[in-house]
LUMLOFI-851118 format. One record per residue: residue in three letters; y, x, z of N, C-alpha, C, O in turn. Coordinates in steps of 0.02 Angstrom, whole numbers, padded with zeros to 5 digits. Each point is the difference from the previous one (the first is absolute). Example, Ala and Ser with C-alpha at 12.3 -4.5 7.8 and 13.67 -1.06 7.14 Angstrom:
<sites>
+-----+--------+--------+--------+--------+--------+--------+--------+--------+--------+--------+--------+--------+
:   r :    n_y :    n_x :    n_z :   ca_y :   ca_x :   ca_z :    c_y :    c_x :    c_z :    o_y :    o_x :    o_z :
+-----+--------+--------+--------+--------+--------+--------+--------+--------+--------+--------+--------+--------+
: ala : -00284 :  00660 :  00390 :  00059 : -00045 :  00000 :  00060 :  00045 :  00000 : -00001 :  00052 :  00033 :
: ser :  00054 : -00070 : -00069 :  00059 :  00042 :  00003 :  00055 : -00039 :  00037 :  00055 :  00025 :  00008 :
+-----+--------+--------+--------+--------+--------+--------+--------+--------+--------+--------+--------+--------+
</sites>
This chain:
<sites>
+-----+--------+--------+--------+--------+--------+--------+--------+--------+--------+--------+--------+--------+
:   r :    n_y :    n_x :    n_z :   ca_y :   ca_x :   ca_z :    c_y :    c_x :    c_z :    o_y :    o_x :    o_z :
+-----+--------+--------+--------+--------+--------+--------+--------+--------+--------+--------+--------+--------+
: met :  04927 :  06218 :  05467 :  00015 :  00033 : -00068 : -00023 : -00043 : -00051 :  00035 : -00020 : -00047 :
: lys : -00115 :  00000 :  00060 : -00043 : -00044 : -00040 :  00031 : -00063 : -00012 :  00010 : -00026 : -00054 :
: met :  00007 : -00001 :  00125 :  00038 : -00065 : -00026 :  00055 : -00015 : -00041 :  00008 : -00050 : -00034 :
: arg :  00031 :  00100 :  00039 :  00067 :  00019 : -00047 : -00020 :  00006 : -00067 :  00037 : -00026 : -00042 :
: leu : -00097 :  00060 :  00020 : -00026 :  00018 : -00058 : -00021 : -00092 : -00037 :  00016 : -00026 : -00054 :
: val : -00047 :  00007 :  00096 : -00024 : -00072 : -00027 :  00062 : -00043 : -00001 :  00003 : -00037 : -00050 :
: ser :  00055 :  00032 :  00098 :  00055 : -00058 :  00001 :  00025 :  00037 : -00085 :  00013 : -00041 : -00043 :
: ile : -00009 :  00098 :  00029 :  00030 :  00018 : -00049 : -00020 : -00020 : -00067 :  00036 : -00017 : -00048 :
: ile : -00115 :  00023 :  00052 : -00041 : -00010 : -00046 :  00003 : -00079 : -00018 :  00008 : -00017 : -00058 :
: leu : -00014 : -00032 :  00113 :  00005 : -00074 : -00003 :  00085 : -00010 : -00030 :  00010 : -00043 : -00042 :
: val :  00023 :  00069 :  00057 :  00068 : -00013 : -00017 :  00005 :  00001 : -00081 :  00016 : -00047 : -00035 :
: phe : -00034 :  00119 :  00014 :  00003 :  00027 : -00064 : -00048 : -00066 : -00046 :  00019 : -00022 : -00053 :
: leu : -00076 :  00003 :  00083 : -00034 : -00046 : -00030 :  00041 : -00061 : -00024 :  00005 : -00015 : -00059 :
: phe :  00027 : -00023 :  00116 :  00042 : -00046 : -00005 :  00058 :  00021 : -00056 :  00005 : -00038 : -00048 :
: val :  00033 :  00090 :  00051 :  00060 :  00003 : -00039 : -00039 :  00009 : -00070 :  00017 : -00033 : -00049 :
: ala : -00065 :  00074 :  00046 : -00010 :  00027 : -00063 : -00044 : -00042 : -00055 : -00004 :  00007 : -00061 :
: asn : -00033 : -00060 :  00111 : -00039 : -00034 : -00053 :  00044 : -00073 : -00017 :  00017 : -00039 :  00045 :
: pro : -00001 :  00027 : -00122 :  00040 : -00037 : -00019 : -00050 : -00076 :  00009 :  00029 : -00054 :  00005 :
: val : -00074 :  00058 : -00005 : -00053 : -00064 : -00003 :  00017 : -00040 :  00059 :  00010 : -00061 : -00004 :
: phe : -00006 :  00101 :  00073 :  00022 : -00043 :  00046 :  00068 : -00006 :  00011 :  00015 : -00045 :  00039 :
: ala :  00029 :  00077 : -00060 :  00079 :  00001 :  00014 :  00045 : -00060 :  00020 :  00047 : -00010 :  00039 :
: gln : -00086 : -00029 : -00088 :  00052 : -00068 :  00010 : -00028 : -00042 :  00073 :  00036 : -00044 :  00024 :
: glu : -00090 :  00060 :  00002 : -00017 : -00024 :  00068 :  00019 :  00043 :  00057 :  00002 : -00034 :  00051 :
: lys :  00012 :  00090 : -00041 : -00011 :  00050 :  00042 :  00054 : -00016 :  00061 :  00061 : -00009 : -00003 :
: pro : -00106 :  00010 :  00057 :  00024 : -00016 :  00069 :  00077 :  00022 :  00018 :  00009 :  00055 : -00025 :
: thr :  00035 : -00072 :  00050 :  00052 :  00023 :  00023 : -00014 :  00052 :  00063 : -00055 :  00004 :  00026 :
: ile :  00111 :  00034 : -00006 : -00023 :  00045 :  00053 :  00026 : -00042 :  00070 : -00031 :  00004 :  00054 :
: gly :  00079 : -00036 : -00062 :  00007 : -00059 :  00049 : -00063 : -00048 :  00009 : -00015 : -00015 :  00058 :
: asn : -00012 : -00003 : -00098 : -00066 : -00036 :  00011 : -00046 :  00030 :  00041 : -00020 : -00026 :  00052 :
: ile : -00003 :  00102 : -00080 : -00052 :  00031 :  00047 :  00028 :  00012 :  00057 : -00038 :  00005 :  00048 :
: ala :  00109 :  00003 : -00039 :  00030 :  00018 :  00084 : -00012 : -00057 :  00025 : -00028 : -00003 :  00055 :
: arg :  00044 : -00050 : -00085 : -00022 : -00074 :  00053 : -00064 :  00000 :  00021 : -00010 : -00010 :  00060 :
: glu : -00036 :  00018 : -00098 : -00065 : -00001 : -00007 : -00025 :  00042 :  00063 : -00031 : -00024 :  00048 :
: val :  00054 :  00097 : -00057 : -00024 :  00040 :  00054 :  00037 : -00008 :  00067 : -00030 :  00003 :  00053 :
: phe :  00084 : -00012 : -00056 :  00022 : -00015 :  00061 :  00008 : -00059 :  00032 :  00042 : -00007 :  00045 :
: thr : -00083 : -00044 : -00066 : -00026 : -00064 :  00017 : -00076 :  00006 :  00017 : -00025 : -00049 :  00027 :
: asp : -00008 :  00095 : -00036 : -00063 :  00008 :  00000 : -00014 :  00029 :  00071 :  00024 :  00054 :  00017 :
: pro : -00073 : -00098 :  00033 : -00010 :  00024 :  00064 : -00038 :  00062 : -00003 : -00004 :  00026 :  00056 :
: thr : -00024 :  00007 : -00101 : -00056 :  00044 :  00004 :  00057 :  00059 : -00008 : -00016 :  00051 :  00031 :
: thr :  00071 : -00046 : -00062 :  00050 :  00046 :  00012 :  00026 :  00024 :  00067 :  00023 :  00057 :  00005 :
: tyr : -00027 : -00102 :  00051 :  00008 :  00012 :  00060 : -00045 :  00003 :  00059 :  00016 :  00026 :  00053 :
: ala : -00083 : -00055 : -00067 : -00062 : -00006 :  00042 :  00005 :  00074 :  00033 :  00012 :  00008 :  00060 :
: pro : -00023 :  00053 : -00113 : -00018 :  00052 :  00036 :  00047 :  00025 :  00055 : -00015 :  00022 :  00055 :
: thr :  00073 : -00030 : -00081 :  00048 :  00050 :  00047 :  00008 : -00045 :  00054 :  00016 :  00025 :  00054 :
: ile : -00024 : -00092 : -00057 :  00010 : -00045 :  00063 : -00057 :  00037 :  00039 :  00021 :  00037 :  00044 :
: val : -00100 : -00039 : -00052 : -00043 :  00011 :  00020 :  00008 :  00075 :  00043 : -00003 :  00009 :  00061 :
: trp :  00016 :  00044 : -00122 :  00009 :  00064 :  00031 :  00048 :  00012 :  00057 : -00012 :  00036 :  00048 :
: phe :  00074 : -00073 : -00057 :  00062 : -00001 :  00049 : -00029 : -00026 :  00064 :  00006 :  00029 :  00053 :
: trp : -00036 : -00081 : -00060 : -00044 : -00052 :  00072 : -00051 :  00068 :  00036 :  00005 :  00017 :  00059 :
: ser : -00044 :  00009 : -00100 : -00054 :  00037 :  00032 :  00048 :  00067 :  00014 : -00011 :  00023 :  00056 :
: ala :  00045 :  00002 : -00082 :  00034 :  00049 :  00028 :  00046 :  00016 :  00065 :  00008 :  00049 :  00035 :
: gln :  00025 : -00128 : -00037 :  00043 :  00010 :  00059 : -00049 : -00033 :  00051 :  00018 :  00009 :  00058 :
: gly : -00073 : -00045 : -00065 : -00042 : -00009 :  00061 : -00034 :  00076 :  00020 :  00004 :  00021 :  00058 :
: asp : -00030 :  00010 : -00100 : -00020 :  00063 :  00018 :  00057 :  00041 :  00045 : -00018 :  00026 :  00053 :
: trp :  00083 : -00021 : -00076 :  00047 :  00039 :  00034 :  00029 : -00026 :  00071 :  00017 :  00034 :  00048 :
: asp : -00018 : -00113 : -00056 :  00007 : -00028 :  00060 : -00056 :  00004 :  00053 :  00023 :  00001 :  00057 :
: thr : -00084 :  00003 : -00061 : -00054 :  00002 :  00032 : -00003 :  00082 :  00030 : -00020 :  00011 :  00057 :
: ser :  00039 :  00039 : -00098 :  00002 :  00059 :  00015 :  00046 :  00013 :  00057 : -00013 :  00048 :  00037 :
: gln :  00068 : -00085 : -00023 :  00054 :  00020 :  00043 : -00024 : -00002 :  00079 :  00018 :  00041 :  00041 :
: pro : -00054 : -00086 : -00029 : -00041 :  00015 :  00076 : -00033 :  00052 :  00007 :  00001 :  00024 :  00057 :
: leu : -00040 :  00010 : -00110 : -00043 :  00057 :  00010 :  00036 :  00055 :  00001 : -00012 :  00045 :  00040 :
: phe :  00071 : -00043 : -00092 :  00045 :  00045 :  00015 :  00044 :  00011 :  00060 :  00018 :  00055 :  00022 :
: lys : -00004 : -00109 :  00001 :  00026 :  00021 :  00085 : -00051 :  00028 :  00047 :  00017 :  00029 :  00051 :
: arg : -00071 : -00038 : -00067 : -00057 :  00014 :  00029 : -00033 :  00080 : -00018 : -00058 :  00017 :  00011 :
: asn :  00098 :  00013 : -00033 : -00006 :  00069 : -00047 : -00072 :  00000 : -00043 : -00027 :  00055 : -00002 :
: his : -00004 : -00104 : -00031 : -00042 :  00003 : -00040 :  00042 :  00010 : -00064 :  00057 : -00019 : -00015 :
: gly : -00119 :  00069 : -00030 :  00025 :  00018 : -00058 : -00014 : -00034 : -00063 : -00044 : -00043 :  00004 :
: glu :  00061 :  00049 : -00040 :  00008 : -00042 : -00083 : -00021 :  00044 : -00052 :  00028 :  00054 : -00012 :
: gln : -00084 : -00080 : -00023 : -00027 :  00039 : -00039 :  00041 :  00012 : -00064 :  00000 :  00051 : -00035 :
: asn :  00046 : -00125 :  00025 :  00037 :  00007 : -00052 :  00062 :  00047 : -00016 :  00058 : -00016 :  00013 :
: pro : -00073 :  00072 : -00041 :  00070 :  00037 :  00010 :  00063 : -00024 : -00020 :  00053 :  00027 :  00017 :
: thr : -00057 : -00088 : -00063 :  00058 : -00020 : -00036 :  00057 : -00028 :  00061 :  00060 : -00008 : -00013 :
: tyr : -00084 : -00003 :  00064 :  00035 : -00017 :  00059 :  00010 :  00036 :  00044 :  00019 : -00018 :  00056 :
: met : -00030 :  00080 : -00073 :  00016 :  00074 :  00057 :  00061 :  00024 : -00016 :  00022 :  00001 : -00058 :
: gln :  00007 :  00018 :  00104 :  00065 :  00044 : -00011 : -00015 :  00068 : -00029 :  00048 :  00029 : -00025 :
: ser : -00106 :  00000 :  00024 : -00008 :  00052 : -00034 : -00035 :  00019 : -00057 : -00012 :  00052 : -00030 :
: gly : -00007 : -00136 :  00023 : -00054 : -00004 : -00064 : -00076 :  00025 : -00004 : -00039 :  00010 : -00047 :
: phe :  00034 : -00005 :  00120 : -00096 :  00026 :  00003 : -00014 : -00060 :  00053 :  00037 : -00034 :  00036 :
: pro : -00097 :  00036 : -00045 : -00053 : -00061 :  00041 :  00016 :  00021 :  00077 :  00008 :  00059 :  00014 :
: phe : -00004 : -00101 :  00027 :  00010 :  00010 :  00073 :  00053 :  00035 :  00036 :  00006 :  00025 :  00056 :
: gly :  00034 : -00032 : -00113 :  00061 :  00045 :  00020 :  00046 : -00063 :  00044 : -00028 : -00051 :  00021 :
: thr :  00110 :  00065 : -00012 :  00026 : -00036 :  00042 :  00022 : -00064 : -00044 :  00024 :  00017 : -00054 :
: pro : -00027 : -00082 :  00065 :  00020 : -00049 : -00036 :  00064 : -00018 : -00023 :  00032 : -00012 :  00051 :
: met :  00007 :  00001 : -00101 :  00058 : -00027 : -00010 : -00001 : -00044 :  00032 : -00051 : -00030 :  00017 :
: asn :  00135 :  00010 :  00007 :  00011 : -00056 :  00023 : -00016 : -00069 : -00027 : -00023 : -00006 : -00057 :
: tyr :  00034 : -00044 :  00093 : -00018 : -00066 : -00024 :  00044 : -00012 : -00070 : -00021 : -00015 : -00056 :
: gly :  00076 :  00025 :  00072 :  00057 : -00018 : -00050 : -00008 :  00029 : -00064 :  00000 : -00032 : -00052 :
: asp : -00009 :  00113 :  00058 : -00015 :  00016 : -00058 : -00070 : -00006 : -00032 : -00014 :  00024 : -00055 :
: gly : -00030 : -00062 :  00096 : -00073 : -00021 : -00038 :  00012 : -00048 : -00037 : -00030 : -00003 : -00055 :
: asn :  00072 : -00044 :  00072 :  00022 : -00064 : -00013 :  00044 :  00019 : -00080 : -00007 : -00030 : -00054 :
: arg :  00042 :  00074 :  00065 :  00037 :  00016 : -00058 : -00044 :  00036 : -00067 :  00010 : -00012 : -00060 :
: leu : -00051 :  00050 :  00085 : -00045 :  00023 : -00053 : -00047 : -00038 : -00023 : -00028 :  00017 : -00052 :
: ile :  00004 : -00084 :  00090 : -00034 : -00046 : -00046 :  00041 : -00031 : -00029 : -00006 :  00009 : -00060 :
: arg :  00054 : -00049 :  00076 :  00052 : -00022 : -00053 :  00022 :  00026 : -00066 :  00018 : -00029 : -00051 :
: ser : -00027 :  00103 :  00068 :  00032 :  00051 : -00061 : -00068 : -00016 : -00050 :  00008 : -00003 : -00061 :
: met : -00062 : -00006 :  00087 : -00069 : -00003 : -00043 :  00015 : -00059 : -00061 : -00009 :  00005 : -00060 :
: ile :  00032 : -00056 :  00093 : -00018 : -00060 : -00039 :  00027 : -00013 : -00060 : -00011 : -00054 : -00027 :
: pro :  00058 :  00110 : -00008 :  00024 : -00014 : -00074 : -00075 :  00038 : -00032 : -00022 : -00023 : -00052 :
: ser : -00003 :  00065 :  00076 : -00053 :  00042 : -00059 : -00069 : -00058 :  00015 : -00034 : -00010 : -00050 :
: thr :  00019 : -00017 :  00096 : -00037 : -00038 : -00005 :  00006 : -00070 : -00034 : -00049 : -00034 : -00017 :
: leu :  00106 :  00019 :  00011 :  00019 : -00059 : -00029 :  00014 :  00012 : -00069 : -00021 : -00040 : -00042 :
: gly :  00059 :  00100 :  00023 : -00008 :  00026 : -00051 : -00048 :  00006 : -00054 :  00009 : -00011 : -00060 :
: phe : -00081 :  00038 :  00100 : -00064 : -00007 : -00039 : -00013 : -00062 : -00037 : -00010 : -00004 : -00061 :
: thr :  00011 : -00052 :  00110 : -00027 : -00067 : -00024 :  00058 : -00021 : -00062 : -00022 : -00018 : -00055 :
: ile :  00080 :  00021 :  00064 :  00049 : -00019 : -00055 : -00023 :  00027 : -00047 : -00025 : -00038 : -00041 :
: gly :  00025 :  00104 :  00029 : -00030 :  00039 : -00059 : -00071 : -00026 : -00032 : -00007 : -00010 : -00061 :
: ala : -00043 :  00001 :  00110 : -00052 : -00028 : -00033 : -00005 : -00077 : -00022 : -00032 : -00025 : -00046 :
: asn :  00073 : -00005 :  00094 : -00002 : -00090 : -00023 :  00037 :  00005 : -00066 : -00024 : -00035 : -00045 :
: thr :  00086 :  00078 :  00029 :  00037 :  00004 : -00061 : -00036 :  00035 : -00042 :  00022 : -00021 : -00054 :
: ile : -00056 :  00055 :  00044 : -00052 :  00028 : -00046 : -00063 : -00055 : -00013 : -00025 : -00010 : -00055 :
: glu :  00010 : -00017 :  00101 : -00052 : -00047 : -00019 :  00020 : -00068 : -00045 : -00030 : -00027 : -00046 :
: arg :  00096 :  00013 :  00079 :  00037 : -00060 : -00029 :  00010 :  00013 : -00075 : -00016 : -00042 : -00041 :
: phe :  00044 :  00102 :  00025 :  00015 :  00016 : -00063 : -00060 : -00006 : -00045 :  00009 : -00028 : -00054 :
: gly : -00068 :  00052 :  00069 : -00070 : -00005 : -00014 : -00022 : -00061 : -00023 : -00030 : -00011 : -00053 :
: glu :  00053 : -00045 :  00110 : -00030 : -00055 :  00003 :  00038 : -00038 : -00072 : -00030 : -00027 : -00046 :
: his :  00097 :  00033 :  00053 :  00042 : -00035 : -00055 : -00017 :  00021 : -00076 :  00000 : -00036 : -00050 :
: phe : -00016 :  00110 :  00057 : -00036 :  00031 : -00075 : -00056 : -00037 : -00028 : -00004 : -00020 : -00058 :
: leu : -00043 :  00011 :  00110 : -00064 : -00025 : -00020 : -00001 : -00071 : -00013 : -00043 : -00023 : -00037 :
: ile :  00100 : -00029 :  00073 :  00006 : -00056 : -00004 :  00011 : -00023 : -00075 : -00028 : -00046 : -00030 :
: arg :  00090 :  00102 :  00002 :  00038 : -00015 : -00066 : -00058 :  00019 : -00040 : -00014 : -00028 : -00053 :
: arg : -00022 :  00077 :  00078 : -00073 :  00026 : -00056 : -00057 : -00048 : -00011 : -00025 : -00010 : -00055 :
: tyr :  00005 : -00020 :  00114 : -00046 : -00054 :  00007 :  00033 : -00061 :  00034 : -00003 : -00011 :  00061 :
: pro :  00034 : -00028 : -00104 :  00031 : -00047 :  00047 : -00049 : -00066 : -00001 :  00014 : -00049 :  00034 :
: asn : -00067 :  00051 : -00072 : -00040 : -00061 :  00028 : -00059 :  00021 :  00059 : -00051 : -00032 :  00015 :
: lys :  00075 :  00099 :  00011 : -00047 :  00033 :  00081 :  00056 :  00008 :  00042 :  00005 :  00048 :  00038 :
: lys :  00050 : -00105 : -00043 :  00061 :  00019 :  00063 : -00029 : -00023 :  00047 :  00016 :  00042 :  00043 :
: arg : -00056 : -00088 : -00009 : -00034 : -00021 :  00056 : -00036 :  00068 :  00037 :  00009 :  00022 :  00057 :
: thr : -00052 :  00002 : -00111 : -00048 :  00047 :  00032 :  00048 :  00061 :  00022 :  00001 :  00021 :  00058 :
: ile :  00037 :  00006 : -00110 :  00040 :  00053 :  00005 :  00038 : -00001 :  00062 :  00007 :  00051 :  00033 :
: lys :  00021 : -00117 : -00014 :  00056 : -00014 :  00072 : -00050 :  00003 :  00053 :  00020 :  00028 :  00052 :
: ile : -00104 : -00057 : -00052 : -00034 :  00015 :  00053 : -00015 :  00070 :  00016 :  00001 :  00024 :  00057 :
: ala : -00016 :  00009 : -00111 : -00006 :  00076 :  00016 :  00048 :  00039 :  00014 : -00018 :  00050 :  00031 :
: gly :  00090 : -00055 : -00047 :  00056 :  00002 :  00027 :  00013 :  00008 :  00074 :  00019 :  00050 :  00030 :
: trp : -00037 : -00121 : -00001 :  00001 : -00011 :  00067 : -00054 :  00038 :  00038 :  00012 :  00027 :  00054 :
: ala : -00081 : -00025 : -00087 : -00047 :  00032 :  00027 :  00024 :  00076 :  00002 : -00007 :  00030 :  00053 :
: ser :  00030 : -00001 : -00099 :  00015 :  00075 : -00002 :  00053 :  00015 :  00059 : -00007 :  00052 :  00032 :
: arg :  00069 : -00105 : -00014 :  00046 :  00015 :  00032 : -00020 : -00009 :  00075 :  00021 :  00035 :  00046 :
: ile : -00061 : -00083 : -00043 : -00041 : -00005 :  00079 : -00040 :  00061 :  00013 :  00010 :  00029 :  00053 :
: ala : -00053 : -00007 : -00094 : -00044 :  00059 :  00011 :  00048 :  00058 :  00013 : -00012 :  00030 :  00052 :
: ile :  00079 : -00002 : -00098 :  00024 :  00036 :  00017 :  00033 : -00003 :  00058 :  00003 :  00049 :  00037 :
: ala :  00024 : -00104 : -00024 :  00037 : -00011 :  00077 : -00048 :  00008 :  00060 :  00015 :  00031 :  00051 :
: ser : -00071 : -00058 : -00062 : -00048 :  00000 :  00068 : -00021 :  00086 :  00002 :  00008 :  00034 :  00050 :
: ala : -00037 : -00006 : -00118 : -00006 :  00065 :  00031 :  00054 :  00046 :  00024 : -00013 :  00048 :  00037 :
: gln :  00085 : -00063 : -00062 :  00051 :  00053 :  00027 :  00000 : -00037 :  00075 :  00002 :  00040 :  00046 :
: ser : -00005 : -00098 : -00032 :  00008 : -00011 :  00071 : -00047 :  00021 :  00037 :  00016 :  00012 :  00058 :
: tyr : -00083 : -00003 : -00077 : -00044 :  00024 :  00028 : -00001 :  00073 :  00013 : -00024 :  00021 :  00052 :
: ile :  00056 :  00028 : -00109 : -00013 :  00070 :  00023 :  00068 :  00007 :  00032 :  00005 :  00053 :  00030 :
: leu :  00045 : -00089 : -00027 :  00068 :  00016 :  00045 :  00003 : -00007 :  00075 :  00035 :  00032 :  00039 :
: ser : -00075 : -00073 : -00027 : -00013 : -00036 :  00041 : -00051 :  00007 :  00057 :  00014 :  00002 :  00060 :
: ala : -00084 :  00001 : -00088 : -00044 : -00001 :  00052 :  00000 :  00051 :  00039 : -00022 : -00018 :  00054 :
: ala :  00036 :  00079 : -00053 :  00008 :  00045 :  00047 :  00051 : -00005 :  00059 :  00001 :  00031 :  00053 :
: his :  00037 : -00072 : -00074 :  00058 : -00024 :  00057 : -00044 : -00052 :  00031 : -00023 :  00010 :  00057 :
: phe :  00011 : -00064 : -00089 : -00050 : -00045 :  00037 : -00039 :  00025 :  00068 :  00005 : -00016 :  00059 :
: arg : -00056 :  00075 : -00104 : -00057 :  00027 :  00047 :  00040 :  00026 :  00047 : -00009 : -00028 :  00054 :
: gln :  00057 :  00077 : -00053 :  00027 :  00031 :  00054 :  00045 : -00054 :  00046 :  00020 :  00010 :  00058 :
: trp : -00012 : -00051 : -00085 :  00063 : -00072 :  00046 : -00069 : -00018 :  00042 :  00007 : -00002 :  00061 :
: glu : -00060 : -00008 : -00082 : -00071 : -00019 :  00040 : -00020 :  00042 :  00051 : -00023 : -00020 :  00053 :
: glu :  00029 :  00067 : -00066 : -00014 :  00075 :  00034 :  00049 :  00002 :  00054 : -00021 : -00009 :  00057 :
: asn :  00076 :  00019 : -00064 :  00066 : -00016 :  00050 : -00025 : -00034 :  00062 : -00007 :  00013 :  00060 :
: asn : -00005 : -00070 : -00104 :  00007 : -00061 :  00046 : -00072 :  00014 :  00062 :  00000 : -00008 :  00061 :
: arg : -00045 :  00027 : -00101 : -00069 :  00014 :  00035 :  00004 :  00052 :  00056 : -00039 : -00004 :  00048 :
: leu :  00087 :  00054 : -00053 :  00016 :  00060 :  00037 :  00031 : -00032 :  00047 : -00025 :  00003 :  00056 :
: leu :  00074 : -00033 : -00064 :  00050 : -00041 :  00053 : -00057 : -00038 :  00038 : -00018 :  00024 :  00054 :
: his : -00003 : -00067 : -00071 : -00054 : -00034 :  00046 : -00041 :  00029 :  00036 : -00020 : -00023 :  00054 :
: thr : -00002 :  00094 : -00087 : -00053 :  00020 :  00029 :  00005 :  00036 :  00073 : -00029 : -00007 :  00054 :
: leu :  00098 :  00061 : -00091 :  00018 :  00059 :  00065 :  00053 : -00043 :  00035 :  00001 :  00015 :  00060 :
: tyr :  00038 : -00056 : -00072 :  00036 : -00018 :  00037 :  00002 : -00083 : -00007 :  00042 : -00029 : -00035 :
: pro : -00096 : -00004 :  00075 : -00016 : -00076 :  00018 :  00057 : -00024 :  00033 :  00002 : -00058 :  00020 :
+-----+--------+--------+--------+--------+--------+--------+--------+--------+--------+--------+--------+--------+
</sites>
């Protein structure tokens, strides 16, 4: 909700401010910048890799009747229940891609609008604003990657440790 409000305010600033109206960026330019920026895709790729690795390394443990703490992958929706089958888990992981990608698309779009606004407002600070924009996008992508994937990477490592310890 907050992101929508910020984007509405930024769009209003671009449209309502006649001083900057002659140089406003086109939606196409903003879209091109967002969709060619690696920080748009990095969090989703890292999350998918971690979630798939966690799911793949859980399979041998499921076959040996080990439980899963993550209720998302249980048929009942409760921890340590019966795990869903492998194909359903893969579909579930793939179904979450649009929401993870949507966040970074939204965040990068808002950041790009803000960057263009500041460059038009302070044209002599263009380089500084561009650097700050890159830093902002990298920070957001890094934080989102960590938040979404850290638990999956830990579980992936724990699954491998259990497999090698219990079933050498």
